[in-house]
N, C-alpha and C positions, 0 to 999 in steps of 0.2 A: 566466445566459448561459454557454454552453460556451466552452472555450478549448483550442486545439490547442497542446500543449506543444512548444516549440522546444528541441531539444537542442544546437543549434549556438550559439545566443545565449541562454544561460540567463537566465530572467526570474523574478523573485520575485512576479509578479502572482498575487494570491489568497492568498499565504502571508505577507503583510507583518506579521501580528501574532505570528508565531512567534519565540521567542527565538533560534532557530537557523535563521533565514530563509534564509541563503545555502546552508547545508548541505542543508536540506530542498528548496530549489529545485534543487540539484544532484542530489539523490536522485530527485526527480520527473523531471528531464531524463534521468537514467540509465535509468529505466524506459522513457521515450519512445524513447530510442535503441535499446534492446533490441527493442522491438516493431517499430520501423521496419526494423532490420537483419534480424530473424528472420522477420517476417510481412508486411512492407511495410504496416503498419497505423499510422495516425496516432493517437497517444495523446492523447485528449481528456478534459479534466476539467470538472466543473461544481461550482459552490459547494455546500457541504453543505446550505445552506438550501433548495436546489432538489432535494435528493436524499433525501427522507424515506424512500421505499421501499427504496432501496439501503442506507441506514444501518440500517433496521429488519432487513433481511436479514442483514447482517454482525453486528449486535448479537445477533440470535437465534441464529445459528450459533455465535458465541463463547460465549454463555451456555449453550447446550445441550451443546456439545462439551466445554468446559473450565471452565465457570463463571467466565468472564472478563467483566468490565464495566469499560470504560475511563472514567476521569473526565476525560481530556483532551478538549478541544473539537475536533470534526472540522471541517476547513476546506474540503476538497474531496473529491470522489469521482470514480470512473471505472467504467463498466460496459460491457462489450462482449464479443463472441464472435469468435474467430478459429479457423478450421478446426472441430474438434469440442470446443473448450475455451471455457468461459465464464470470464471474468476479472472480478473486482471489486476495486477499490482504494479505500482511505480514507487520506487524509493528515491527520494530526492536528497541532494547534498546537504540541505539545511536541516535534515532530520525528519522531514515529512514523509509519511507513507500514505498512499492513496490506494484503496481497493474498490473495485467494481464487482458487485455480485449481481449476476443477471440470470434469472431462471428462464429456461427456454419455454416452459409451458404454463407459467403463472406470472402474469403481468404485475400482480400485486407484490411480488417478492423480488424487486429490483432496486438496488440502492448503490450509492457511492459513499464510502466511508473515508474519513480522514483520521489519521493517528499521528500524534506529535510525540517525537522522541523526548525522553527526559532531558531537561536542560535547554530546550529550544523555545524560542518565542513563538507566539501565534503568527503565522505568515500574514503579511499585510492584506493579502488577497482574501483572507478569511475573517479578519478582525471585524467584530460587530455583526457578522452574518450568521454565526453559529455559536451555540453554547457547547462547551466541552465538558464531558464527564471524565472523572479520573478513575483509573483502574491500576491496581498494583500487579506487578509481574516480577517473578523471581529472575527472569532473564533480562527484562527491560527497565526495571525500576518503576517509576510512575508514568503510565501512558495516559495522555489526554486524547479523547476521541469524540467524534461527532459524525453525522451522516445526513444525507438527504435521499428521498425516494425519487427514482428515475421515472419520469412521466412519458418520455418519448420512446421510439423504437430505435435500437442501435444494434 
């Protein structure tokens, strides 16, 4: 069942098993606020158990582009298009959020972003491979993020 993320009243619905549940809920709400403010788009998530195709897409992209396979359990996903950009999100139990930004008509603007919830360690799959910048968020505390540019076609 899908769930529209409320960024005014942050909820932990769907994320309860995460050891950093409050920070992950704040990170998810931060993304929802961004899409509402920038695109007037309601950020909707679905349980990972109902998103097999979305998870397969992200897993294939990560494996083929950077040989990354996460061991953390995916909790929720989101997949939508605004303007000429397709977005895919996966929120993991350990506090990691992955987003894929894939422009339809501009191959130079395609990337995978990693965001780490406040209080989580860098996943072993990313250690030493990426440098993480810090960003402050009223909803999520300190978010650490990094990204890579997608080279292939997905």
